[in-house]
DRENMIDO-304596 format. One record per residue (C-alpha): residue number from 1; residue in three letters; chain; x, y, z. Coordinates in Angstrom, 1 decimal, always signed. Layout:
N
   num   residuo   cadena     east    north       up
   NUM       ALA        A        X        Y        Z
...
This chain:
140
   num   residuo   cadena     east    north       up
     1       MET        A    -24.4    -18.5    -11.6
     2       ASN        A    -26.6    -15.8    -12.0
     3       GLU        A    -26.8    -15.1    -16.1
     4       ASN        A    -26.9    -10.8    -15.1
     5       ILE        A    -24.1    -10.7    -13.6
     6       GLU        A    -21.2    -10.6    -15.6
     7       ALA        A    -18.5    -10.1    -12.8
     8       ILE        A    -18.0     -9.1     -9.3
     9       PHE        A    -15.7     -6.8     -7.7
    10       PHE        A    -14.0     -6.5     -4.7
    11       PHE        A    -12.7     -2.7     -3.1
    12       PHE        A     -9.7     -4.4     -1.4
    13       PHE        A     -9.8     -2.6     +1.8
    14       GLY        A    -12.3     -3.5     +4.0
    15       THR        A    -14.3     -6.2     +2.3
    16       LEU        A    -11.0     -8.6     +1.3
    17       ARG        A     -8.9     -7.3     +3.7
    18       ILE        A     -8.6     -5.8     +7.2
    19       LEU        A     -6.2     -3.8     +9.2
    20       HIS        A     -4.9     -5.0    +12.3
    21       GLU        A     -2.6     -2.9    +14.3
    22       ASN        A     +0.9     -4.7    +15.8
    23       LYS        A     +3.0     -1.9    +18.1
    24       ALA        A     +6.2     -4.3    +17.1
    25       TYR        A     +5.1     -5.0    +13.7
    26       GLN        A     +4.9     -1.2    +13.1
    27       LEU        A     +7.7     +0.0    +15.0
    28       LYS        A     +9.4     -2.4    +12.9
    29       ALA        A     +8.3     -0.8     +9.9
    30       GLU        A     +9.4     +2.4    +10.6
    31       LYS        A    +12.8     +1.2    +11.3
    32       LEU        A    +13.3     -0.3     +8.1
    33       ILE        A    +11.9     +2.2     +5.7
    34       ALA        A    +14.2     +5.1     +8.1
    35       SER        A    +17.0     +2.7     +7.4
    36       LEU        A    +16.4     +2.1     +3.8
    37       SER        A    +15.8     +5.7     +2.8
    38       GLY        A    +19.5     +6.7     +4.8
    39       THR        A    +18.3     +9.2     +7.1
    40       GLN        A    +20.0    +10.7     +9.9
    41       LEU        A    +16.6    +10.9    +11.5
    42       SER        A    +14.9     +8.9    +14.1
    43       PRO        A    +12.7     +6.3    +12.6
    44       LYS        A     +9.8     +8.2    +14.8
    45       ASP        A    +10.7    +11.5    +13.3
    46       PHE        A    +11.3    +10.1    +10.0
    47       ARG        A     +7.7     +8.8     +9.8
    48       LYS        A     +6.5    +12.3    +11.0
    49       LEU        A     +7.7    +13.9     +8.0
    50       ILE        A     +6.9    +11.4     +4.9
    51       ASP        A     +3.4    +11.5     +6.8
    52       GLU        A     +3.7    +15.3     +6.5
    53       ARG        A     +4.7    +15.3     +2.7
    54       TYR        A     +1.7    +12.7     +2.0
    55       VAL        A     -1.3    +14.7     +2.5
    56       PRO        A     -0.2    +17.1     -0.4
    57       TYR        A     +0.5    +13.6     -2.2
    58       ARG        A     -2.5    +12.3     -1.6
    59       LYS        A     -4.3    +15.5     -2.7
    60       TRP        A     -2.7    +15.7     -5.5
    61       ALA        A     -3.4    +11.8     -6.6
    62       LEU        A     -7.5    +12.1     -5.7
    63       ASP        A     -7.2    +15.3     -8.0
    64       VAL        A     -6.2    +13.7    -10.8
    65       ASN        A     -6.8    +10.4    -10.3
    66       ARG        A     -3.7     +9.0    -10.6
    67       GLU        A     -1.0     +6.9     -7.9
    68       SER        A     +2.5     +7.9     -8.6
    69       ASN        A     +4.8     +4.7     -9.1
    70       ASP        A     +6.8     +3.7     -6.2
    71       GLU        A     +9.8     +5.6     -7.6
    72       GLU        A     +7.8     +9.2     -8.4
    73       LEU        A     +6.4     +9.1     -5.1
    74       TRP        A     +9.7     +8.9     -3.2
    75       CYS        A    +11.5    +11.0     -5.9
    76       LYS        A     +9.3    +13.8     -6.3
    77       TRP        A     +6.6    +13.9     -3.2
    78       LEU        A     +8.0    +12.3     -0.2
    79       LEU        A    +12.0    +13.0     -0.4
    80       PRO        A    +13.0    +15.0     -2.7
    81       ASP        A    +15.5    +16.1     -0.7
    82       TYR        A    +17.2    +13.0     -0.3
    83       ASN        A    +19.7    +10.7     -2.5
    84       GLN        A    +17.8     +9.8     -5.3
    85       ASP        A    +20.1     +6.7     -6.2
    86       VAL        A    +19.0     +5.4     -3.1
    87       LEU        A    +15.2     +6.2     -3.4
    88       ARG        A    +15.4     +4.5     -6.7
    89       LYS        A    +17.2     +1.4     -5.6
    90       ASN        A    +14.9     +1.0     -2.6
    91       CYS        A    +11.8     +2.8     -3.6
    92       LYS        A     +9.6     -0.2     -4.0
    93       GLU        A    +10.5     -1.9     -0.4
    94       MET        A    +10.1     +1.4     +1.3
    95       THR        A     +6.7     +1.9     -0.3
    96       TYR        A     +5.5     -1.5     +0.9
    97       TRP        A     +6.9     -1.0     +4.1
    98       TYR        A     +5.5     +2.3     +4.2
    99       ARG        A     +2.1     +0.5     +4.4
   100       GLN        A     +3.2     -1.7     +6.9
   101       CYS        A     +3.8     +1.3     +9.6
   102       SER        A     -0.3     +1.4     +9.7
   103       GLY        A     -0.4     -2.6    +10.9
   104       ILE        A     -0.5     -6.0     +9.3
   105       ARG        A     -3.5     -6.7     +6.7
   106       PHE        A     -5.3    -10.4     +7.2
   107       VAL        A     -7.8    -11.4     +4.3
   108       VAL        A    -11.6    -11.0     +6.3
   109       ASP        A    -12.7    -14.7     +7.9
   110       HIS        A    -14.0    -16.6     +4.9
   111       GLY        A    -12.3    -14.2     +2.5
   112       ILE        A    -10.8    -16.9     +0.3
   113       GLU        A    -13.4    -19.2     +0.5
   114       VAL        A    -15.7    -17.0     -0.4
   115       ILE        A    -13.6    -15.9     -3.8
   116       LYS        A    -12.8    -19.9     -4.4
   117       GLU        A    -16.4    -20.7     -4.7
   118       LEU        A    -16.9    -17.4     -6.9
   119       HIS        A    -14.5    -18.6     -9.6
   120       ALA        A    -16.0    -22.0     -9.1
   121       ARG        A    -19.6    -20.7     -9.7
   122       GLY        A    -18.1    -18.8    -13.0
   123       TYR        A    -17.5    -15.1    -12.0
   124       LYS        A    -15.1    -13.1    -13.3
   125       GLN        A    -13.4    -11.2    -10.2
   126       GLY        A    -11.7     -8.3    -10.1
   127       ILE        A    -10.0     -6.4     -7.5
   128       ILE        A    -10.6     -1.8     -7.0
   129       SER        A     -8.2     -0.1     -5.1
   130       ASN        A     -6.2     +3.1     -4.3
   131       LEU        A     -3.2     +1.6     -2.7
   132       ILE        A     -0.3     +3.2     -3.5
   133       GLY        A     +2.6     +1.2     -4.5
   134       GLU        A     +3.3     -1.4     -7.1
   135       ASN        A     +3.5     -4.8     -5.6
   136       GLU        A     +1.0     -4.8     -3.0
   137       ILE        A     -1.7     -6.0     -5.1
   138       PRO        A     +0.2     -8.5     -7.3
   139       GLU        A     +1.1    -10.0     -4.1
   140       TRP        A     -2.2    -10.5     -2.6
């Protein structure tokens, strides 16, 4: 262990995980998120609506350096005109599946071995991330 280094932080996307497109998986995600919301739109049109509304949310989040929790994300930003009770009930799962609409995430090759070795050498490790959602970081 290098005693001058107290901790190592990983930026989650692109350092520890990479995104792989998988059209069948992405279509499944779009269908699930549409179903969870109770929308009457097709999954494709619903995804387009969410993506359009996500742009101002993202600008706000970057301007104030904060992410909304799942409930605020869906009830205030993405679907304020939808049934709020349904959104509150399903918001965590909807956030997860919204992220899956981009593809499947995998740990990079040898990523687990690197983390274990750094731990074995006594380094403190942390994750830096600007992901939406309350469950994905703890899950990983």
